[in-house]
N, C-alpha and C positions, 0 to 999 in steps of 0.2 A: 504494500500500500504506500502511496506517495505521501510524503510529509509536506512537500512544497513544490514549487515549479520554478522554471528559469526566470520568469518575470519577478517573482518575489526576491530572488537573489540579486537580480540586476537593480531592482528598486532599492534594496538595502545598500548595495554598493554605491549606487548613484546618490543616495542620501548621505552616505559617509563622505563621498567626494565633495558634495556641496557643503557639508559641515567643515571639511578641511579647508575649502576655499574661503569660507567665512572666517574660519579660525586664523588663516594666514593673513587675510585682509585686516582683521582686528589687530593682530600682532604687528603688522606693518605700521599701523597708525600709532600704536602705543610704544613701539621700540624706541629706546634712547640712543641706540647705536646706528649710525648711517648704513653700515654694511648689513645689519640685520633687517633694516627697513627695505633695502634693495632686494635682499634675498627672499624675504617673505612676500613681497609684492610679486616677484618673478614666480614663486611657487604657487601663489593664488591664481595667477593667470594661466598656469599650465596644468591645473587640476581638471582637465576636460577629457581625460583619456578614455573613460567609458563612453561618453557621448561620441567621441571620434570613432571609436571601434564600432559602435552601433550604426553609424551613418552609412556604412557600406552595404547594409541590408535594405532591400526594397521593403516597403511597409507591410506587404502581405507576408513576406518571408519572416520579418521580425515578429509579426503577430503569431505565426505558426510556431516559431522557435520559442518564443517567450511563454507560450502555453504548455510546452512540454514538461511533463512531470520529472521531478528528481526524487531519487530514492531516499536521500538523506539531506537534511539542511546543513550547510556548512557551519561549523562552530567557530565563533570569533569573539569570545568574551573580551579579549584585550582591545579589540577595536571599539567596543562599546564604552570604554572608560577613558577615551582620549581627552575629554574635557577636564578630567582631573589632572592632566599632565600639562597644564598651561604654564609656560615659563614666565618669569618676571619680565617687566618691560626692559630691564637692563641685561637680559640674557645675551650670551655670546652667540655668534653665528654657529659655533661648534655644537652648542646645546640645542639650537633650533634644528640643525642638520641631523643630530642624533634622533630627535623626535620625528622628523620627516622620514627618516629611514625606518623607524618603527612603524609608522603609518603605512608605508609602502609594504612592509612585511605583513601587516594585517591583511591588506588587499590581496597580496600574493597568496596567502594562506587560504582565503575564501575562494579565490579563483581556482587554485590548484585542487581544492577539495571537490569542486564541481567537475573539473576536467578529468579527475581520476575515477569518477563514477561511470557506470555503464549507461552512457547517453548517446544520442544520435551524433554522427560525425560532425555536423554543423555546430552543435553545442560544444563539443569537445574542442573544435577548431577555434570557436569564439573565445572560450575561457583560456585556452592555451595562448592565444594571441594577447589576451589581457595580462596573463602571467608574464609574458615576454616584455610587454610595455612597461610594467611595473618594475621588472628586474633591470631593464635598461635605465629607468629613472633612478633606481637605487644605486646602480653603479655610478651614474653621473653625480649623485649627491655625495657618494663616498669620495669621488675624485675631487669634487669641490672642497670637501672637508680636508682632504690630504694636502691640497695646495695652500691652505690657509689664506685663500684669496680675500675673504671677508673678515 
């Protein structure tokens, strides 16, 4: 028996991405360090990965895929508690990057759990592509942190 469907997972991930965008915008306004303001503004503008991935599907195909059942709902307790992880306005760029990497790992975990289920090839392909997008972002964030640019 199905616990959830693809649409529920996509909606939850989309809500999380929207919360992250709002979170980064708020942090950009409150940050006392110029580098952190620039970094969080950039991250807020680039939190559209899910929407970009879904744009490649025609409306009818998206409706079909989103209605498909999933056997298990992905577990992501750590993603639900990100509001408790709000850094102070004088946080360093490294602290903000560490949180951003954690948020990417939350999404990777959700997407990977769906991709590993016995699902239709289009669903597997969609969630694998989302995993790859988030992994690329995580690598970029780690490179930015390693360069001490901000």
